[in-house]
HTML snippet that shows the backbone in 3Dmol.js (N, CA, C, O; Angstrom):
<script src="https://3Dmol.org/build/3Dmol-min.js"></script>
<div id="view" style="width:600px;height:400px;position:relative"></div>
<script>
const pdb = `
ATOM      1  N   UNK A   1       1.011  -1.034  -0.153  1.00  0.00           N
ATOM      2  CA  UNK A   1       0.120   0.222   0.494  1.00  0.00           C
ATOM      3  C   UNK A   1       1.048   1.438  -0.658  1.00  0.00           C
ATOM      4  O   UNK A   1       1.036   2.034  -1.735  1.00  0.00           O
ATOM      5  N   UNK A   2       1.744   1.181   0.562  1.00  0.00           N
ATOM      6  CA  UNK A   2       2.722   2.398   0.776  1.00  0.00           C
ATOM      7  C   UNK A   2       3.667   2.473  -0.390  1.00  0.00           C
ATOM      8  O   UNK A   2       4.447   3.407  -0.576  1.00  0.00           O
ATOM      9  N   UNK A   3       3.541   1.441  -1.144  1.00  0.00           N
ATOM     10  CA  UNK A   3       4.894   1.488  -2.317  1.00  0.00           C
ATOM     11  C   UNK A   3       3.868   2.200  -3.426  1.00  0.00           C
ATOM     12  O   UNK A   3       4.447   3.000  -4.161  1.00  0.00           O
ATOM     13  N   UNK A   4       1.932   1.981  -3.750  1.00  0.00           N
ATOM     14  CA  UNK A   4       1.227   2.673  -4.349  1.00  0.00           C
ATOM     15  C   UNK A   4       1.241   4.222  -3.933  1.00  0.00           C
ATOM     16  O   UNK A   4       1.381   5.126  -4.757  1.00  0.00           O
ATOM     17  N   UNK A   5       1.096   4.398  -2.698  1.00  0.00           N
ATOM     18  CA  UNK A   5       1.246   5.412  -2.667  1.00  0.00           C
ATOM     19  C   UNK A   5       2.159   6.665  -3.365  1.00  0.00           C
ATOM     20  O   UNK A   5       1.765   7.686  -3.928  1.00  0.00           O
ATOM     21  N   UNK A   6       3.418   6.218  -3.127  1.00  0.00           N
ATOM     22  CA  UNK A   6       5.220   6.701  -3.534  1.00  0.00           C
ATOM     23  C   UNK A   6       4.970   6.717  -5.006  1.00  0.00           C
ATOM     24  O   UNK A   6       5.013   7.724  -5.712  1.00  0.00           O
ATOM     25  N   UNK A   7       4.789   5.888  -5.274  1.00  0.00           N
ATOM     26  CA  UNK A   7       4.470   5.361  -6.971  1.00  0.00           C
ATOM     27  C   UNK A   7       3.626   6.595  -7.626  1.00  0.00           C
ATOM     28  O   UNK A   7       4.154   7.177  -8.574  1.00  0.00           O
ATOM     29  N   UNK A   8       2.493   6.976  -7.227  1.00  0.00           N
ATOM     30  CA  UNK A   8       1.928   7.707  -7.385  1.00  0.00           C
ATOM     31  C   UNK A   8       2.121   8.980  -7.320  1.00  0.00           C
ATOM     32  O   UNK A   8       1.852   9.766  -8.229  1.00  0.00           O
ATOM     33  N   UNK A   9       2.868   9.427  -5.639  1.00  0.00           N
ATOM     34  CA  UNK A   9       2.897  11.310  -5.927  1.00  0.00           C
ATOM     35  C   UNK A   9       4.315  11.001  -6.588  1.00  0.00           C
ATOM     36  O   UNK A   9       4.682  12.173  -6.499  1.00  0.00           O
ATOM     37  N   UNK A  10       5.374  10.392  -7.160  1.00  0.00           N
ATOM     38  CA  UNK A  10       6.323  10.163  -7.937  1.00  0.00           C
ATOM     39  C   UNK A  10       5.594  10.694  -9.341  1.00  0.00           C
ATOM     40  O   UNK A  10       6.019  11.682  -9.941  1.00  0.00           O
ATOM     41  N   UNK A  11       4.373   9.873  -9.820  1.00  0.00           N
ATOM     42  CA  UNK A  11       4.469  10.002 -10.371  1.00  0.00           C
ATOM     43  C   UNK A  11       3.705  11.536 -10.855  1.00  0.00           C
ATOM     44  O   UNK A  11       4.057  12.243 -11.799  1.00  0.00           O
ATOM     45  N   UNK A  12       2.994  11.693 -10.256  1.00  0.00           N
ATOM     46  CA  UNK A  12       2.380  13.372 -10.466  1.00  0.00           C
ATOM     47  C   UNK A  12       3.151  14.139 -10.318  1.00  0.00           C
ATOM     48  O   UNK A  12       3.156  15.145 -11.027  1.00  0.00           O
ATOM     49  N   UNK A  13       4.314  13.884  -9.094  1.00  0.00           N
ATOM     50  CA  UNK A  13       5.780  15.102  -9.228  1.00  0.00           C
ATOM     51  C   UNK A  13       6.274  15.230 -11.281  1.00  0.00           C
ATOM     52  O   UNK A  13       6.119  16.273 -11.916  1.00  0.00           O
ATOM     53  N   UNK A  14       6.749  14.122 -11.802  1.00  0.00           N
ATOM     54  CA  UNK A  14       7.051  14.041 -12.842  1.00  0.00           C
ATOM     55  C   UNK A  14       6.441  14.839 -13.696  1.00  0.00           C
ATOM     56  O   UNK A  14       6.964  15.715 -14.386  1.00  0.00           O
ATOM     57  N   UNK A  15       4.905  14.411 -13.627  1.00  0.00           N
ATOM     58  CA  UNK A  15       4.203  14.852 -14.559  1.00  0.00           C
ATOM     59  C   UNK A  15       4.171  16.546 -14.060  1.00  0.00           C
ATOM     60  O   UNK A  15       3.964  17.262 -15.039  1.00  0.00           O
ATOM     61  N   UNK A  16       4.275  17.063 -13.201  1.00  0.00           N
ATOM     62  CA  UNK A  16       4.272  18.522 -12.452  1.00  0.00           C
ATOM     63  C   UNK A  16       5.042  18.730 -12.916  1.00  0.00           C
ATOM     64  O   UNK A  16       4.628  18.776 -14.074  1.00  0.00           O
ATOM     65  N   UNK A  17       6.480  19.025 -12.955  1.00  0.00           N
ATOM     66  CA  UNK A  17       7.301  18.976 -13.256  1.00  0.00           C
ATOM     67  C   UNK A  17       7.486  18.956 -14.882  1.00  0.00           C
ATOM     68  O   UNK A  17       7.568  20.049 -15.442  1.00  0.00           O
ATOM     69  N   UNK A  18       7.548  17.885 -15.583  1.00  0.00           N
ATOM     70  CA  UNK A  18       7.718  18.198 -17.238  1.00  0.00           C
ATOM     71  C   UNK A  18       6.436  19.666 -17.797  1.00  0.00           C
ATOM     72  O   UNK A  18       6.459  20.281 -18.863  1.00  0.00           O
ATOM     73  N   UNK A  19       5.780  19.780 -17.012  1.00  0.00           N
ATOM     74  CA  UNK A  19       4.420  20.762 -17.442  1.00  0.00           C
ATOM     75  C   UNK A  19       5.360  21.712 -17.356  1.00  0.00           C
ATOM     76  O   UNK A  19       5.934  22.195 -18.332  1.00  0.00           O
ATOM     77  N   UNK A  20       5.559  22.026 -16.158  1.00  0.00           N
ATOM     78  CA  UNK A  20       7.013  23.249 -15.794  1.00  0.00           C
ATOM     79  C   UNK A  20       7.710  23.475 -16.485  1.00  0.00           C
ATOM     80  O   UNK A  20       7.605  24.568 -17.042  1.00  0.00           O
ATOM     81  N   UNK A  21       8.433  22.892 -16.722  1.00  0.00           N
ATOM     82  CA  UNK A  21       9.916  22.367 -17.621  1.00  0.00           C
ATOM     83  C   UNK A  21       9.128  23.329 -18.512  1.00  0.00           C
ATOM     84  O   UNK A  21       8.845  24.493 -18.230  1.00  0.00           O
ATOM     85  N   UNK A  22       8.747  22.515 -19.886  1.00  0.00           N
ATOM     86  CA  UNK A  22       7.584  22.062 -21.242  1.00  0.00           C
ATOM     87  C   UNK A  22       7.399  23.927 -20.801  1.00  0.00           C
ATOM     88  O   UNK A  22       8.093  24.794 -21.333  1.00  0.00           O
ATOM     89  N   UNK A  23       6.635  24.129 -20.051  1.00  0.00           N
ATOM     90  CA  UNK A  23       6.365  25.810 -19.993  1.00  0.00           C
ATOM     91  C   UNK A  23       7.324  26.558 -20.094  1.00  0.00           C
ATOM     92  O   UNK A  23       7.268  27.402 -20.988  1.00  0.00           O
ATOM     93  N   UNK A  24       8.683  26.501 -19.104  1.00  0.00           N
ATOM     94  CA  UNK A  24       9.700  28.128 -18.503  1.00  0.00           C
ATOM     95  C   UNK A  24       9.809  27.362 -20.223  1.00  0.00           C
ATOM     96  O   UNK A  24       9.803  28.473 -20.755  1.00  0.00           O
ATOM     97  N   UNK A  25       9.869  26.719 -21.031  1.00  0.00           N
ATOM     98  CA  UNK A  25      10.765  26.658 -22.504  1.00  0.00           C
ATOM     99  C   UNK A  25      10.569  27.946 -23.468  1.00  0.00           C
ATOM    100  O   UNK A  25      11.287  28.794 -23.998  1.00  0.00           O
ATOM    101  N   UNK A  26       9.219  27.622 -23.399  1.00  0.00           N
ATOM    102  CA  UNK A  26       8.178  28.048 -24.255  1.00  0.00           C
ATOM    103  C   UNK A  26       8.355  29.644 -23.556  1.00  0.00           C
ATOM    104  O   UNK A  26       8.500  30.443 -24.481  1.00  0.00           O
ATOM    105  N   UNK A  27       8.382  30.250 -22.374  1.00  0.00           N
ATOM    106  CA  UNK A  27       7.815  31.331 -22.105  1.00  0.00           C
ATOM    107  C   UNK A  27       5.922  31.681 -21.750  1.00  0.00           C
ATOM    108  O   UNK A  27       5.089  30.966 -21.192  1.00  0.00           O
ATOM    109  N   UNK A  28       5.821  32.808 -22.242  1.00  0.00           N
ATOM    110  CA  UNK A  28       4.671  32.677 -21.950  1.00  0.00           C
ATOM    111  C   UNK A  28       3.949  32.629 -22.578  1.00  0.00           C
ATOM    112  O   UNK A  28       2.822  33.020 -22.276  1.00  0.00           O
ATOM    113  N   UNK A  29       4.449  31.781 -24.559  1.00  0.00           N
ATOM    114  CA  UNK A  29       3.301  31.282 -24.968  1.00  0.00           C
ATOM    115  C   UNK A  29       2.872  29.910 -24.971  1.00  0.00           C
ATOM    116  O   UNK A  29       3.469  28.929 -24.527  1.00  0.00           O
ATOM    117  N   UNK A  30       1.162  30.020 -25.831  1.00  0.00           N
ATOM    118  CA  UNK A  30       0.806  29.274 -24.855  1.00  0.00           C
ATOM    119  C   UNK A  30       0.827  27.910 -26.009  1.00  0.00           C
ATOM    120  O   UNK A  30       0.885  28.100 -27.224  1.00  0.00           O
ATOM    121  N   UNK A  31       0.784  26.890 -25.541  1.00  0.00           N
ATOM    122  CA  UNK A  31       1.464  25.520 -26.088  1.00  0.00           C
ATOM    123  C   UNK A  31      -0.221  24.833 -25.766  1.00  0.00           C
ATOM    124  O   UNK A  31      -0.813  24.729 -24.692  1.00  0.00           O
ATOM    125  N   UNK A  32      -0.681  24.421 -27.240  1.00  0.00           N
ATOM    126  CA  UNK A  32      -1.504  23.406 -27.123  1.00  0.00           C
ATOM    127  C   UNK A  32      -1.146  21.584 -27.613  1.00  0.00           C
ATOM    128  O   UNK A  32      -0.425  21.330 -28.578  1.00  0.00           O
ATOM    129  N   UNK A  33      -1.569  20.870 -27.050  1.00  0.00           N
ATOM    130  CA  UNK A  33      -2.055  19.415 -27.430  1.00  0.00           C
ATOM    131  C   UNK A  33      -3.006  19.494 -27.715  1.00  0.00           C
ATOM    132  O   UNK A  33      -3.990  20.071 -27.253  1.00  0.00           O
ATOM    133  N   UNK A  34      -2.749  18.669 -28.865  1.00  0.00           N
ATOM    134  CA  UNK A  34      -3.814  17.974 -29.586  1.00  0.00           C
ATOM    135  C   UNK A  34      -5.015  16.415 -28.226  1.00  0.00           C
ATOM    136  O   UNK A  34      -4.892  15.555 -27.353  1.00  0.00           O
ATOM    137  N   UNK A  35      -5.812  17.011 -28.942  1.00  0.00           N
ATOM    138  CA  UNK A  35      -6.814  16.099 -28.183  1.00  0.00           C
ATOM    139  C   UNK A  35      -5.644  14.083 -28.138  1.00  0.00           C
ATOM    140  O   UNK A  35      -5.396  13.348 -27.182  1.00  0.00           O
ATOM    141  N   UNK A  36      -5.432  14.007 -29.018  1.00  0.00           N
ATOM    142  CA  UNK A  36      -5.144  12.221 -29.544  1.00  0.00           C
ATOM    143  C   UNK A  36      -4.013  12.288 -28.298  1.00  0.00           C
ATOM    144  O   UNK A  36      -3.797  11.454 -27.419  1.00  0.00           O
ATOM    145  N   UNK A  37      -3.412  13.507 -28.530  1.00  0.00           N
ATOM    146  CA  UNK A  37      -1.549  13.378 -27.328  1.00  0.00           C
ATOM    147  C   UNK A  37      -2.094  13.354 -25.832  1.00  0.00           C
ATOM    148  O   UNK A  37      -1.532  12.855 -24.858  1.00  0.00           O
ATOM    149  N   UNK A  38      -3.493  14.103 -25.884  1.00  0.00           N
ATOM    150  CA  UNK A  38      -3.760  13.858 -23.955  1.00  0.00           C
ATOM    151  C   UNK A  38      -4.716  12.538 -23.833  1.00  0.00           C
ATOM    152  O   UNK A  38      -4.821  11.850 -22.817  1.00  0.00           O
ATOM    153  N   UNK A  39      -5.391  12.323 -25.072  1.00  0.00           N
ATOM    154  CA  UNK A  39      -5.796  10.643 -24.456  1.00  0.00           C
ATOM    155  C   UNK A  39      -4.839   9.683 -23.729  1.00  0.00           C
ATOM    156  O   UNK A  39      -4.766   9.045 -22.679  1.00  0.00           O
ATOM    157  N   UNK A  40      -3.648  10.097 -25.659  1.00  0.00           N
ATOM    158  CA  UNK A  40      -2.560   8.514 -25.318  1.00  0.00           C
ATOM    159  C   UNK A  40      -1.835   9.099 -23.809  1.00  0.00           C
ATOM    160  O   UNK A  40      -1.177   8.423 -23.018  1.00  0.00           O
ATOM    161  N   UNK A  41      -2.105  10.225 -23.725  1.00  0.00           N
ATOM    162  CA  UNK A  41      -0.809  10.325 -22.210  1.00  0.00           C
ATOM    163  C   UNK A  41      -1.621  10.084 -20.698  1.00  0.00           C
ATOM    164  O   UNK A  41      -1.118  10.217 -19.582  1.00  0.00           O
ATOM    165  N   UNK A  42      -3.067   9.678 -21.036  1.00  0.00           N
ATOM    166  CA  UNK A  42      -3.697   9.731 -19.832  1.00  0.00           C
ATOM    167  C   UNK A  42      -4.300   7.960 -20.323  1.00  0.00           C
ATOM    168  O   UNK A  42      -5.182   7.237 -19.861  1.00  0.00           O
ATOM    169  N   UNK A  43      -3.660   7.855 -21.055  1.00  0.00           N
ATOM    170  CA  UNK A  43      -4.082   5.841 -21.003  1.00  0.00           C
ATOM    171  C   UNK A  43      -2.640   5.512 -20.310  1.00  0.00           C
ATOM    172  O   UNK A  43      -2.457   4.622 -19.479  1.00  0.00           O
ATOM    173  N   UNK A  44      -1.475   6.574 -20.914  1.00  0.00           N
ATOM    174  CA  UNK A  44       0.027   6.284 -19.801  1.00  0.00           C
ATOM    175  C   UNK A  44      -0.157   5.673 -18.736  1.00  0.00           C
ATOM    176  O   UNK A  44      -0.044   4.489 -18.418  1.00  0.00           O
ATOM    177  N   UNK A  45      -0.749   7.496 -17.675  1.00  0.00           N
ATOM    178  CA  UNK A  45      -0.570   7.536 -17.056  1.00  0.00           C
ATOM    179  C   UNK A  45      -1.131   6.662 -16.200  1.00  0.00           C
ATOM    180  O   UNK A  45      -0.436   6.278 -15.259  1.00  0.00           O
ATOM    181  N   UNK A  46      -2.836   6.041 -16.374  1.00  0.00           N
ATOM    182  CA  UNK A  46      -3.933   5.390 -15.771  1.00  0.00           C
ATOM    183  C   UNK A  46      -2.817   3.680 -16.144  1.00  0.00           C
ATOM    184  O   UNK A  46      -2.864   2.942 -15.160  1.00  0.00           O
ATOM    185  N   UNK A  47      -2.277   3.312 -16.874  1.00  0.00           N
ATOM    186  CA  UNK A  47      -1.459   2.185 -17.056  1.00  0.00           C
ATOM    187  C   UNK A  47      -0.831   1.824 -16.086  1.00  0.00           C
ATOM    188  O   UNK A  47      -0.832   0.780 -15.434  1.00  0.00           O
ATOM    189  N   UNK A  48       0.101   3.405 -15.971  1.00  0.00           N
ATOM    190  CA  UNK A  48       1.173   2.637 -15.225  1.00  0.00           C
ATOM    191  C   UNK A  48       0.780   3.188 -13.223  1.00  0.00           C
ATOM    192  O   UNK A  48       1.474   3.355 -12.220  1.00  0.00           O
ATOM    193  N   UNK A  49       0.140   3.231 -13.367  1.00  0.00           N
ATOM    194  CA  UNK A  49      -0.903   3.295 -11.751  1.00  0.00           C
ATOM    195  C   UNK A  49      -1.202   2.569 -11.678  1.00  0.00           C
ATOM    196  O   UNK A  49      -1.321   2.326 -10.477  1.00  0.00           O
ATOM    197  N   UNK A  50      -1.737   1.228 -12.673  1.00  0.00           N
ATOM    198  CA  UNK A  50      -2.756   0.460 -12.543  1.00  0.00           C
ATOM    199  C   UNK A  50      -2.315  -1.171 -13.093  1.00  0.00           C
ATOM    200  O   UNK A  50      -2.811  -2.287 -13.249  1.00  0.00           O
ATOM    201  N   UNK A  51      -0.759  -0.273 -13.285  1.00  0.00           N
ATOM    202  CA  UNK A  51       0.288  -1.327 -13.281  1.00  0.00           C
ATOM    203  C   UNK A  51       0.283  -3.103 -12.290  1.00  0.00           C
ATOM    204  O   UNK A  51       0.119  -4.301 -12.520  1.00  0.00           O
ATOM    205  N   UNK A  52       0.534  -2.326 -11.343  1.00  0.00           N
ATOM    206  CA  UNK A  52       0.698  -3.686 -10.011  1.00  0.00           C
ATOM    207  C   UNK A  52      -0.541  -4.399 -10.089  1.00  0.00           C
ATOM    208  O   UNK A  52      -0.819  -5.492 -10.584  1.00  0.00           O
ATOM    209  N   UNK A  53      -1.509  -3.174  -9.238  1.00  0.00           N
ATOM    210  CA  UNK A  53      -2.501  -4.211  -9.738  1.00  0.00           C
ATOM    211  C   UNK A  53      -2.886  -5.308 -10.275  1.00  0.00           C
ATOM    212  O   UNK A  53      -2.967  -6.421  -9.755  1.00  0.00           O
ATOM    213  N   UNK A  54      -3.309  -4.732 -12.151  1.00  0.00           N
ATOM    214  CA  UNK A  54      -3.708  -6.123 -12.941  1.00  0.00           C
ATOM    215  C   UNK A  54      -2.540  -7.512 -12.514  1.00  0.00           C
ATOM    216  O   UNK A  54      -2.795  -8.587 -11.972  1.00  0.00           O
ATOM    217  N   UNK A  55      -1.045  -6.883 -13.078  1.00  0.00           N
ATOM    218  CA  UNK A  55      -0.128  -7.859 -12.682  1.00  0.00           C
ATOM    219  C   UNK A  55      -0.309  -8.945 -11.458  1.00  0.00           C
ATOM    220  O   UNK A  55       0.585  -9.756 -11.215  1.00  0.00           O
TER     221      UNK A  55
END
`;
const viewer = $3Dmol.createViewer("view");
viewer.addModel(pdb, "pdb");
viewer.setStyle({}, {cartoon: {color: "spectrum"}});
viewer.zoomTo();
viewer.render();
</script>
């Protein structure tokens, strides 16, 4: 249970840092992510979070 919580927190921190880094590289410009990219990202995150349960 503790490992799952730590894994979830690490995934969220990683996503936050990735978003922050990409935003800081682009400055004030807005970037748009296509709907397909967002759905693929959501699927990847969900599969990462559910992988221990599935195994």
